C-alpha positions in Angstrom: -0.1 -0.1 0.0 1.4 3.5 -0.8 0.5 5.0 2.6 0.7 4.0 6.3 -2.7 3.7 7.5 -4.6 2.5 10.5 -4.8 -1.2 9.8 -5.9 -2.1 13.2 -8.6 -4.8 12.4 -9.1 -7.7 10.1 -11.4 -10.6 9.7 -10.1 -14.1 9.5 -12.1 -17.2 8.7 -11.2 -20.6 7.8 -10.8 -19.6 4.1 -10.4 -15.9 3.9 -8.5 -12.9 5.5 -10.3 -9.5 4.9 -8.2 -6.5 5.7 -9.7 -2.9 6.2 -7.9 0.0 4.5 -9.7 3.1 5.7 -9.0 6.8 5.3 -6.9 7.3 8.4 -3.2 8.1 7.6 -0.4 7.7 10.3 2.0 10.6 9.6 4.7 11.0 12.1 6.7 13.3 9.8 3.7 15.8 10.0 3.7 15.2 13.9 7.1 16.3 14.2 6.2 19.6 12.4 3.7 20.1 15.0 0.8 18.7 12.9 -1.4 16.0 13.7 -0.2 12.3 13.9 -3.4 10.9 12.5 -5.0 12.4 9.6 -8.5 11.7 7.9 -7.8 11.7 4.0 -11.2 12.8 2.5 -9.7 11.7 -0.9 -8.7 8.2 0.1 -11.7 5.8 -0.2 -12.5 2.9 2.2 -11.2 -0.4 0.8 -11.5 -4.1 1.7 -8.6 -6.4 0.8 -9.7 -10.0 0.4 -7.3 -12.9 0.5 -7.9 -16.6 -0.1 -5.9 -18.3 2.5 -5.4 -21.2 0.4 -3.1 -19.1 -1.8 0.4 -17.7 -1.4 0.2 -14.3 0.1 1.3 -12.0 -2.9 0.0 -8.7 -4.1 -1.4 -10.4 -7.1 -3.5 -12.7 -4.9 -5.1 -9.9 -2.9 -8.2 -8.5 -4.4 -9.4 -4.9 -3.4 -13.0 -3.8 -3.3 -13.3 0.0 -2.9 -16.3 1.9 -1.5 -17.7 5.0 -3.0 -16.8 7.1 0.0 -13.9 7.9 2.2 -14.5 6.1 5.7 -12.8 4.5 8.8 -14.0 1.7 10.8 -12.9 2.0 14.5 -13.2 -0.4 17.1 -15.1 -3.8 16.6 -18.3 -3.1 14.7 -18.5 -6.4 13.1 -17.7 -10.0 14.0 -16.6 -12.5 11.3 -17.1 -16.2 11.6 -17.3 -19.1 9.3 
C-alpha cells in the first residue's frame, strides 16, 4: 500500500482474510512539524482487501474492493465467523 494507515482490525475465517484499509493516515513526519499524527484523508476511499488463505500471500492474490466514499472503521463493529 502506498500509505501508512490505521490497519488495526481484520477478519480471518477458515478460508479468507479480509483487511480494512480506511481513510486514516499515520503521519509521524507531520507530527514532528507540530501537525496531527493521525489524518483523515477525504480523498482516500475505504477499501477491503480479500485474500484466499489457500493461496500464497502476494500482491496479485489480494483482491481489493473499493467503496464510493472515504470512511474509517474503528473499534469492533463487526464480527466474522465461518
